[in-house]
C-alpha positions in Angstrom: -9.0 7.8 28.0 -6.3 5.2 28.5 -2.8 6.2 27.4 -1.7 2.5 27.2 -0.1 1.7 23.9 -1.5 -0.8 21.5 0.7 -2.9 19.2 -0.4 -2.5 15.5 0.9 -4.4 12.5 0.7 -2.6 9.1 2.1 -3.4 5.7 3.0 -0.2 3.9 4.1 -0.4 0.3 4.9 -4.1 0.8 7.0 -3.5 3.9 5.8 -4.9 7.3 5.8 -2.5 10.3 5.0 -3.1 13.9 4.3 0.0 15.9 3.1 0.7 19.4 0.6 3.6 19.4 -1.9 5.3 21.7 -5.4 4.3 20.8 -6.2 7.9 19.7 -3.2 8.2 17.3 -4.3 9.0 13.7 -3.1 6.9 10.9 -1.7 9.9 9.0 0.4 10.7 12.1 1.7 7.2 12.4 2.6 6.9 8.7 4.2 10.4 8.4 5.8 10.9 11.8 6.7 7.3 13.0 7.2 5.5 9.7 8.6 8.4 7.6 6.1 8.1 4.7 6.2 11.9 4.2 4.0 11.9 1.1 1.1 11.8 3.4 0.3 15.5 3.9 -2.0 16.7 6.7 -4.0 19.7 5.6 -7.3 19.9 7.4 -7.7 16.9 9.8 -11.4 16.8 8.9 -11.4 14.8 5.5 -12.1 17.9 3.5 -8.9 18.5 1.6 -7.8 15.0 0.6 -4.1 15.7 1.1 -3.7 12.6 3.3 -5.4 10.1 0.9 -3.8 6.7 0.7 -5.1 3.2 -0.2 -6.0 0.8 2.6 -6.9 -2.7 1.5 -7.4 -1.4 -2.1 -9.7 1.5 -1.2 -8.8 5.2 -1.2 -9.3 6.6 2.3 -8.4 9.8 4.1 -5.9 8.9 6.8 -6.3 12.1 8.8 -9.4 10.8 10.6 -8.7 7.1 10.8 -7.2 5.7 13.9 -4.1 3.6 13.4 -5.6 0.9 15.6 -8.5 0.6 13.1 -6.0 -0.5 10.5 -4.2 -3.3 12.3 -3.3 -5.9 9.8 -4.1 -3.7 6.8 -2.3 -3.4 3.5 -1.5 0.3 2.9 -0.3 1.9 -0.3 1.1 5.4 -0.6 1.8 7.5 -3.7 5.3 5.9 -4.0 3.6 2.7 -5.3 2.5 4.5 -8.5 6.1 4.5 -9.7 8.3 1.5 -10.5 12.0 1.6 -9.7 12.0 5.4 -9.9 10.1 5.5 -13.2 6.9 7.5 -13.0 3.6 5.7 -13.6 1.2 6.9 -16.3 -0.8 9.1 -13.9 2.3 10.7 -12.5 3.8 11.3 -15.9 0.6 12.9 -17.1 0.6 15.2 -14.1 4.2 16.2 -14.8 3.7 16.7 -18.6 0.4 18.6 -18.2 1.8 20.8 -15.4 -0.9 19.7 -13.1 0.8 20.8 -9.9 2.3 23.9 -8.5 3.2 23.7 -4.8 2.5 19.9 -4.9 1.0 19.7 -1.4 -2.3 18.2 -2.6 -0.7 16.1 -5.4 -0.1 12.8 -3.6 -3.6 12.7 -2.3 -5.1 13.6 -5.6 -3.0 10.9 -7.3 -4.2 8.2 -4.9 -7.8 9.3 -5.2 -7.7 9.4 -9.0 -5.7 6.1 -9.2 -8.7 4.3 -7.5 -11.2 6.2 -9.6 -9.6 5.2 -12.9 -9.4 1.6 -11.8 -13.2 1.7 -11.6 -13.9 4.1 -14.4 -11.0 4.0 -16.9 -12.6 6.3 -19.5 -14.3 9.2 -17.7 -15.6 12.3 -19.5 -14.1 15.6 -18.5 -17.3 16.4 -16.6 -17.0 13.1 -14.7 -13.4 14.0 -13.9 -14.5 17.4 -12.5 -17.5 16.1 -10.6 -16.5 12.6 -9.5 -12.8 11.9 -9.9 -11.6 14.9 -7.9 -14.4 14.8 -5.3 -13.0 15.3 -1.8 -9.7 16.8 -3.0 -8.8 20.5 -2.8 -6.1 22.3 -4.6 -5.5 25.9 -3.7 -3.0 26.7 -6.5 -3.9 25.4 -9.9 -7.5 26.1 -10.7 -7.9 22.4 -11.7 -7.7 22.8 -15.5 -4.3 21.2 -15.8 -5.3 18.5 -13.3 -8.4 17.7 -15.4 -6.1 17.6 -18.5 -3.7 15.3 -16.8 -6.4 12.9 -15.7 -7.8 12.9 -19.2 -4.4 12.1 -20.7 -3.8 9.4 -18.2 -7.2 7.8 -18.9 -6.3 7.8 -22.6 -3.0 6.1 -21.8 -5.0 3.3 -19.9 -7.0 2.6 -23.1 -3.8 2.0 -25.1 
């Protein structure tokens, strides 16, 4: 495999970046290690845990198995975009108030997954939250009850 670097242009959270990467470099690595977006956590490198979930061109994706070169020209959002000038968004506030995190490692990925889910389904039932909204995200600490509570509260806030 060629080790020649490829120039890639990314817009992350509204900020333009040009980086030279090897063709095999993963998007999660580029964002976390080169561009210092440390909310992207790498847990499994196989799309199973969801800790690396971000939005690319409006769609939640797992960045641990996407090559950076695949996203040249893409618009990327990380969990930081859910807050505004340091004020937590509704989903983040619900997670805080419902104690939906313990170690916090999975939280950015879950928030990004659920953010997209609620855009498409703003009033899910608790069963839908469990079976659909959290699909592809693992939390090893909480047992999910408080996470489900937080998503339920956040979806109620969307209705208001």
